[in-house]
VMD Tcl script that draws the C-alpha trace (Angstrom):
set ca {
  {200.94 60.81 103.45}
  {198.83 62.49 100.69}
  {198.72 66.32 99.52}
  {195.68 68.28 98.64}
  {195.43 71.80 97.17}
  {194.99 74.55 99.81}
  {193.06 77.79 99.21}
  {195.00 80.70 97.39}
  {196.00 83.72 99.51}
  {197.01 84.42 103.05}
  {195.94 81.43 105.29}
  {196.21 80.12 108.94}
  {196.90 76.51 108.85}
  {196.01 75.17 112.31}
  {197.63 71.92 113.50}
  {194.34 70.05 114.52}
  {196.17 67.11 116.28}
  {198.06 69.54 118.66}
  {198.09 69.26 122.34}
  {195.53 71.03 124.40}
  {198.28 72.48 126.53}
  {201.81 72.11 127.78}
  {200.51 69.63 130.36}
  {197.51 67.93 128.51}
  {196.90 66.32 125.44}
  {193.19 66.63 125.24}
  {190.62 68.61 127.09}
  {188.26 67.18 129.61}
  {185.93 66.16 126.51}
  {188.75 64.33 124.65}
  {189.25 67.20 122.13}
  {192.72 68.15 120.91}
  {193.66 71.92 121.43}
  {194.45 72.19 117.71}
  {190.81 71.28 116.99}
  {189.59 73.46 119.56}
  {191.79 76.54 118.34}
  {190.62 75.71 114.63}
  {187.17 76.03 115.89}
  {187.66 79.22 117.75}
  {189.26 80.94 114.76}
  {186.30 79.97 112.52}
  {183.75 81.19 115.02}
  {185.63 84.46 115.51}
  {186.14 84.97 111.78}
  {182.49 84.54 111.01}
  {181.74 87.09 113.44}
  {183.63 90.00 111.95}
  {184.16 90.66 108.06}
  {187.59 92.15 108.89}
  {188.95 88.71 108.67}
  {187.55 87.46 105.47}
  {191.02 88.01 103.68}
  {192.39 85.11 105.62}
  {191.42 81.45 105.17}
  {191.52 79.17 108.15}
  {192.67 75.67 107.21}
  {193.71 72.66 109.14}
  {196.05 69.70 108.71}
  {197.40 66.98 111.18}
  {200.78 67.75 112.89}
  {202.81 70.56 111.93}
  {205.80 68.69 113.63}
  {206.26 71.37 116.48}
  {205.18 68.82 119.07}
  {207.08 70.51 122.02}
  {204.78 73.16 121.70}
  {200.86 73.24 121.76}
  {198.24 74.97 119.85}
  {200.49 75.57 116.79}
  {199.55 77.32 113.46}
  {201.55 78.37 110.42}
  {200.71 81.88 108.72}
  {201.80 81.74 105.06}
  {200.77 83.37 101.79}
  {202.79 83.36 98.33}
  {205.78 85.49 98.09}
  {205.79 86.28 101.80}
  {207.91 85.27 104.81}
  {205.76 82.56 106.69}
  {205.38 82.26 110.44}
  {204.87 79.40 113.01}
  {203.16 80.43 116.14}
  {202.37 78.28 119.17}
  {201.65 77.96 122.76}
  {198.03 79.34 122.58}
  {194.95 78.72 124.65}
  {192.56 77.21 122.35}
  {189.88 80.20 122.90}
  {188.28 83.27 121.38}
  {191.23 85.53 122.55}
  {193.99 83.77 120.95}
  {191.78 83.34 117.69}
  {191.09 87.12 117.68}
  {194.97 87.89 118.23}
  {195.87 85.15 115.44}
  {193.17 86.70 113.08}
  {194.32 90.31 113.68}
  {197.90 89.64 113.03}
  {197.06 87.73 109.92}
  {195.00 90.40 108.65}
  {197.99 92.82 109.11}
  {200.21 90.31 107.63}
  {197.83 89.93 104.34}
  {198.07 93.85 104.00}
  {201.99 93.78 104.28}
  {204.06 93.74 101.24}
  {206.41 90.71 102.22}
  {204.70 89.43 105.35}
  {206.73 91.86 107.82}
  {204.20 93.32 110.34}
  {205.54 96.32 112.29}
  {205.80 95.11 116.06}
  {204.06 98.44 117.10}
  {200.94 96.48 114.94}
  {201.38 93.28 116.82}
  {198.40 92.30 119.01}
  {199.39 91.34 122.63}
  {197.92 87.96 122.15}
  {200.72 87.00 119.59}
  {203.70 88.35 121.40}
  {205.84 85.49 122.68}
  {204.30 83.03 120.44}
  {206.58 83.13 117.44}
  {208.52 79.66 116.92}
  {210.16 80.16 113.66}
  {209.89 82.21 110.50}
  {210.02 80.52 107.12}
  {211.38 82.12 103.69}
  {209.02 82.07 100.82}
  {209.73 79.30 98.19}
  {212.78 80.50 96.03}
  {213.66 83.50 98.35}
  {215.61 84.45 101.41}
  {215.34 87.29 103.83}
  {218.04 89.81 103.45}
}
mol new
graphics top color blue
foreach p $ca { graphics top sphere $p radius 0.5 }
foreach p [lrange $ca 0 end-1] q [lrange $ca 1 end] { graphics top cylinder $p $q radius 0.2 }
display resetview
């Protein structure tokens, strides 16, 4: 394993080796769901300047293998979130980017529930504390 620098600021780190769905490892073309979700995120992001503050990055395996289409939302000094069980499509990408934009605008990574897009509800797997901090 080798580490590489990540972009500064808020980012959605997509597991590009994630399963396509709970039942299938790949789609009918042999593509993994995580790779398709990353592609959908980049396409949706390119079409809407509201999403420019969030970087979409990929890495192999977030170790959430019991789930599929998993992403890690993170930023310095903010609580992070791992979300999964998405369809690798534009609707999921839009919901993730809408949530990530609200997250980027938040002080500590807490987005009020009333601001959550429907497409992320029920997809949270875990939250992670920022380095050197805990949530009270």
